[in-house]
N, C-alpha and C positions, 0 to 999 in steps of 0.2 A: 512578693511572691515567687514561686518557680517560673513564671513566666517573662520575670525582667531582664532585659539584656544583660545587666551586670552581674548577674548570676550565672552565665554563661561560661563553661570550662572550656577555655580554648582548644585543648585536646578532644573533647567530647565534640565540639562546633565542627571541627578538621575531619572526624571519625564520622559523623552524620553526613558531611559535605561530600567525602570521598564513597561513601554508601550510596548516596543518590546519585551522584555522576558515574557510578559504576553499574547503576542498571541498565540491561540491554533495552536498545532502541526498539520501540513497536514497529514491527512490519504489517502493513494492511494483508489480508489476503489478497492472492491471484485473482484478477479480473475473471468474469465468466467468458466462456468460449464467444468467439463471434458467431458462431452458427446459432447461439440464442438469441430469438427474436426480441427486441425491446418491448417493455411492457406497455399494453394499451393504456395503462394509467399514468405512464409518465407525464409530469408535466410539460409545457411547452419550454424549450428553450429560452432562458431571460437574456436579455442584452442584445438581442438581434443574432444570436448563436456564437458571439463572442464570450471568452473565459470570464466569468465572475470572480473577482478577487474573493479568496477564502478567508475566514477569520474563525479561527478554532477557539472553543471555548471550553476551559479546564474548571471542573468544579470540585474544590477538596471540602470533603467533609471531617471534621476532627472530632473523634470521639474521646471524650476527657472525663476524669474524674472531678476536676476544677480548671485551674491553670494549665495552659498547652506547655509543656515540657519543650525546650530549645525553641522557645517563640521567637528570639533575637534570630535564629538560624532561619527560621521560616520566613519571618518578615523581610530578612535581608534576600532570600531566593525569590520571594515575590515581589519585591521592588523591580527585578530584571526581567520576571517570567515574560511580560507581555512584549517585551522587545526581542526576544530571543528569535532568530529568522529560523525557518525550516530550509536548510542548505539544499535539501533536493526538489523543492518547490518553488517554480518561479513566482506563482501565483499567490502563494502564501503572504498575508499581510499582517502576521504577529499572530497572538492569543490573547483572549480575555481570561483571566483566573478570577473565579468567585471563591470566598471563604466562609464556610460555615461552621458552626461548632454545637454540637450537642454534649452538654455537660450533665454528670450524675448529680453534681451539686452547685447548679448554676449561682446560687447566693454565695457561692465561696470563689468566684472567679473574681480576681482582684486588676486583671490587666482591662483597663477601658478598651483598648483595642478589640480584644477577643470578647468583651461584654457586649460590644455593638454587633458582633457576628453570633450570637446566641440563637439558637433555636427556640428556646423555650420564651426567650423574651421577645422575639418576632410575634410568636404565637399570643402572648399576653397583650402585644400591642393590637394586634388584629382584633382579637375578641372586645377589649375595652374599647375599639372604635366603632365597632358594630352596636356596643351598648350606649354609644353616645358621649364616652368618654375620651381620654387622652388623644 
């Protein structure tokens, strides 16, 4: 199918890689001025006031017709995504990446990797479990 690694055109793979790498870096909004009092609903500082290591979570939802175009490129990127440090934050402990897919025609998805991530399949598994099946 279209999602197989062997079908990836090296020029298209390089074009997609350069497009993704060329995206501007996210800049969070500036913090509130110091004159704003902290919320009375703020939870107590965990870890005795020491900084808590952060772990970011990126969730990708692919909306497809059937197989995922450039699946090999995405899988290659995902294999290293959790190990990319945020160079501006000493407390960053990497990133967790989750992948889900909503396919218009899930029955046509040929990639076992993508089939395991189908939302329709997950919903089917949950409803079967509630009925005492699967």
